[in-house]
N, C-alpha and C positions, 0 to 999 in steps of 0.2 A: 743248485749251482750258485756260488757266491759272485761278488762283483769282479774279482780277479779272473774267475773262470769265464765270465761273459766278455771281459776285456780281451782275454787271450784269443777269443774267436776272431778278433779283428786284426791280428798280426799279419796274416797273409793277404787278406783283402786290401788293407791299407798300403802294404808294400806293392801289391800288384797295381793298384790305382796309381801310385806314385810312379812306377816304372812306365805304365801306359801313358801318363801325362807327359813324362819326359821324352819318350820315344815319339809320340804324336806331335808334340810341340817342336821338337828338333826336326822331324821330317817336314813339317810345314814351314819352318824357318828356312830350310834348305831350298824348298820349292818356291819361296817368295820371289816374285818377279822384281827386277830392278825398277826403281821409280821412273816413271815416264815424264812427259811434259806437263802432266796434270797437277803437279805440285808434290810436296814432300809430306804433307800432313797425314794423308791416308796411309801411305807406306810406313810412316813413323809410328802411327798408332798400332798398325798390324805387327810391326817389329816389336814394339813394347809389350803388346798383349801376348804374343807367342813366347817372348822371353820370360814373361811372368809365368806362363803355363809350364815351361821347361823348369824354371826355378822351383815352382810348387811341386812338381814331380820329383825333382832331385831332393827336395826337403822331406817329402812324404815317404820316399823309399826307405832310407835308413831309419826314419822315425817309426815306421811300421815294424821294422825288424827289431826295434828296441822294446816293443810290447812283449811281455812275457807270454809264452805259449800256454795253451790249455792242455790237459792230459791227452797226449798223442796227436794234437792238432797244432802244427806250427813248427818252427825251427828253434831249437834250444841253443843258446849261445852262452859261453862261459864269461866270467868277469872281464878277462882281457879282451875278448872279442866285443863285448859291450862297450868297452872304452874306445875301441877303434870305430865302432858305429857312432858313438857320441862325437868323436872327433870329426866324422863326416858331416854330421848335423851342424856342428859349429863352423866348419869350413864352408859349407853351403850358405850359411847365414852371413858370414863375414866376407866371403868372396866378392859379391857385387859391390860392396863398399870400397874394396881395393880397386876394382875396375873403374868405378865412378871417380874415385880419388885421383886416379891417373889422368883423368880428363883435364885437370888443372895443370898438369905437366905437359902432356902431349895429347891433344884431343883425338888425333887419328889412331891412337893405339888402344882406345877403349874396347872395341870389339875383340881384339886379340887378347887383351888382358882379361876380359870377362870369360872368354873361352878357356884360356889357360887356367884361371882360378877355378872354374867348374871341373876341368879335367883333374886338377890337383885335388879337389874335394872328393872326387870319385875314387882316388887311389886307396884310401883306407877302407872304403866299402868293398872294393874289388879284393883287397888283401883279406878282409874278414870273410867274405863269401868263399874265396878259394881255400882259406884255412879250414873253414867249417866243412867244405866239400871233401877236403883231404882227410879230415877226421872221420867222416862218414864212410868214405871208401876204405880207409884203413881198418875200421871196425868191422866192415862186412867182409873184408879179405881174411881176417883172422879167424 
């Protein structure tokens, strides 16, 4: 087995780890209690750490899908679908900078902007996965 074959074995595990990190981080962000009278430093660090976990997960998920699969192991995407996956990776990388840049305009809109940018970043991923699922269903129906 050559280097590409070994690399192809990591497609699904990397994507699954990315999805798991994103889901875990988001679930914990939602469960994060509001800051009490003890100060804001602890909750701010927790918020930042969980946000980074979600971001890492959203970065690894499409990046894992971009790894070419090995013989019979993984999901084969065509060139157009790979472009959509790459646009997801680019959107996930650029999205936080847009949100932080908005802090200079209106600081209270940063969480909404970050959430919106991550949702927009996931649109190409969703389109690609639905497109590929439709192709698979169509090929099995024929």
